[in-house]
C-alpha positions, 0 to 999 in steps of 0.5 A: 499499499503506502509507501516511506522514504526518509534520509538524512545525509550531507548531500541533496537528498531529493533525487533519492527520495524520487527515486525511492517512491518511483521504486514503490509505485508498483504497491499503488497510490492515488497522491505522492509527496516530498517535504525536506528541511532547507532553511525551514520545512518545505514541500511538494504534493501531488495526485498525479503520478510520481513523475508528475511530482518530480516536474513540479519539484523542479519547477519549485527548486525543492532541495535539503539534506533532510526529509521524508517522502511517500505514496498515498493509498487513500483511507481517511479523506478523499485522494487530494492534495490536502489530505497528502502526504507529508502532513505539517503540524500547524500549532497553537500561535503559529501562522494559518493551517496552510503554512508549515508549523515545525513538525513533518510527518508521513504516515502508512496505517491506520490510527484507530483512535483519531477522533478523540485524538483530533478532538483534543488537539483541537480544544488545545489549539491546533487547527487541521488541513487535512480529514486525514488520521495521520495529520493527527499524528503530526499535531501530536507529536507536536504537543509533546516536543520539548527539544527533542525529537526522539523522546516526543515520538516515544510519548506519541505513539503510547497513545496511538492505537492501530497500526502504523509506520511513520517517519518524521523531522523537526525544523529545530532538528534539521539533520534527524528523521525519527521512525516508528512501526507497529503492525505496518512494515519499516526498515532502516538503511544504513549508508555506505558513504558519508554518514547517511542513513535512510528509513524505508517501508520496503528495501526496494526503495533503497536499491542502489543506494544501500544494501545494509538494512536493519528490519525493525520489530513491532513496536520499535522507535528508531532515531536517524541522525549521521553517522548513527542510528539508535533503536528503543523497543516497545517498553523504551528500552535501548536494543540492537537489531542486527544489520543484514544485507539485502539484495533488492535487485531495481533491475526487477522494475525494468519494463525491457521489451513488455507493455506493461509489468503484468504481461512481463510477469505473466510472461516470468511464470516459467522462470519463477516456478522455476527457481521456486522448484531449483534443487529440489531433488527429493521430497524431504521435510527439511524443505521448510525449515528445522525441525519440519519433520517433528512438527509434520509428524504430530499435526493431524489438519491443516487451516490455511489463511490468507487473502485475495489471490493468495486464499484462492491458491490456499483454496487449490491447495485444500484439494491437494492436501484432502486428495493427496496428502488426506489431511482434513484442510480448512481455508479461511480468509484471514479478515475473517477469521480473527473476528470469529469464535473458532475451535482451536486445535494444537494440532492443527497446521497452521499455513499462511500464504502472502507475496509480501509477508506484510499483509496486515490481515494475514498476520493478525489472523496469525497471530490470533491463531497462535494466541489459541495456542496453535504454534505449528505455524508455516508461511508460504512467502515470496519475501524472505525478510518479512515479518511473516516469515520471521513469525512462523516456525517454518516457511517455504521462500518462493522465488517469484521475484518482485512482483510490480503489477498490483495484479497477482500472477507469478506469485500465485503461480509460485504459491501453488508450485510451494503448496502442491511441495507441501502436499508431497511432504506432508504425504510421505510424513503420513506414509501416504505416497509411495516411491513411484507416486514420488518419482511421477510427482517429481518428474511432472513438476521439473516439466513445469516450466517448459508447460507453462511455455508452451501455454503462453504460446497460446497469446494470440489465441487469448487476444482475439477472446479479449477483443469479444470481452472488450465491449462486456460489462459482466462475465462469468466463470465456472469450473469444478473440483480443483479447477473451481478456485481457478475460475475465481481467480480468473474472475478475480484477474478481470474485475481488478483491471478491466473493471467488468463484473466477473463473478465465478461459480462452481459450475454445479451451482448454475441451476441455483442461481446463476444461471438467470443472468445468462444471456447472450451478451454475459460471456461464460469462461468454463475451465474444463480440462480432462478429469473425472468431472469433465461429463458433468461440466458438460452437461452445465455448458449445455445449460448454458448453451440452451439459454442462449449463452456463449461460452469460452472453453479452455478444454485439454486436447482430448475433450471432444469439446469443438468450436462452434456457434456460441462456443469458443475452445482454445486447446491447452497443450497437454493435460497435467493431472494435480498441476493442471491449475498452475496451466489453466490460470495462465490464458485467464491473466492473459485474457484479462490483461489483454481486454483491459488494453483493448478497454484502456486501463490503468493495467498495472495500478487499478483504480482503487487498489494497492499492491501490498495491503499493510492496513486492515 
């Protein structure tokens, strides 16, 4: 979601701040801004893209050696310049509320008690120029400031309820930036030259500037100055956090020959899956970390917690875990699980799935499960240094690389690869995987990159479908069994980036309501592999045709489904058994992508959405 960059240096840090914002654009945002110290507080803010902000900065000749920058995804207050970060304090007796006070602040997260704090501060004479919860923090820090910014921030965060990562500086201490985090990620970047130091919400923001990263823990407050920094924990005690070398390659943000990042990431899937499965010579528990063998031997069920696309990967894994490993599996939307009464089982393996490893709802659900006594935890995650990995006992790190397009593609297929591997490991631990079955599954997994490349070659046929879809406003997706979650994912992709209303159903549910929607203007996409449910699915397709519906079918070569009037068929290169969801989802990704291109929508940054959802 929102992105933070901050710096203390002896050189002009505005180019570094802007470059950091550009590298955080993939998270999604609707406004952006920069504030610096230059004989006082100065800032530039925009509701346009970072490139437009840069032109404004150049026109205003904004420079400074200390500063903070931000990309905002609106929660409190509309996307408008007066709500954009950074925010300035406006204390009692100061000039008009549109002029800077002494505090500049940026914030990721949501402050739940902002109304009470706002009322208290207004009663003391503080004036508000925005509708944001963030401006409350700036005023609060100002009200507590008595010559030491670090102490003021320490005192302020004790009054905040909710999730936050903040970076703040004061015009009276121009070579100092203070940060704090609780429930939202924040890192410290230790500079490589000149004593400069940095803050950011993501190591990607500092790629090419420093690779020396300190991951702040929950409740930490960090004081960043020239040539030094120190950290206090949630109890106010001074602590040391390890400095890690993190290679956040900025090259991942280069488009190369592709039109959009989403297209690039769709075509990176063969390599991403190959990297995720690299070096796996056999099915052994240690693939998931030390102590995995004992944990897997003790568990008797699996609980999967995830959101969005990751939730659909978990729904797919349920079919594998119950069908192959014979382990009862429950899949929960993370944001729902933590707020309902559930029956904890200490012998459950709690599996979280997250691309970023910082998804707020999933982290909260994990902590809720742990609080219920379920301490056997594992994450499937794309970021080895994330909070999710740090807080789980076991982990499998996918190697999708940086995913910039908001609509997830390669993260999804690598999650499926990791979850299938988990299925095989659990099946083996329970004595339900023969040597012959293990060898067959490993062979199929090694062939996945080549199989994915063959599916990508279907792009021209998918483009012809997209031309039909571009003029539609509604679509249905159908699947059965293992491929029902893939239909759900296909519908999600279409609605995310084309703004076409799309729904997915288990095909057997057609007669229980959705059939009432079917007309010639409602395209129906059907995932039709040659599996045990094919004949049932063919009957469902006939129900659609009988009502004048137009079918778009992804079929295996030997399904005997032929193109005709109102029936469009794309044949998959091969049937892939249990792993076929990884192949069938790719044409659905391409369909969404090319339909969005035809409709002229913002493919990589769809309206109202963000990449890394770090607030509830």
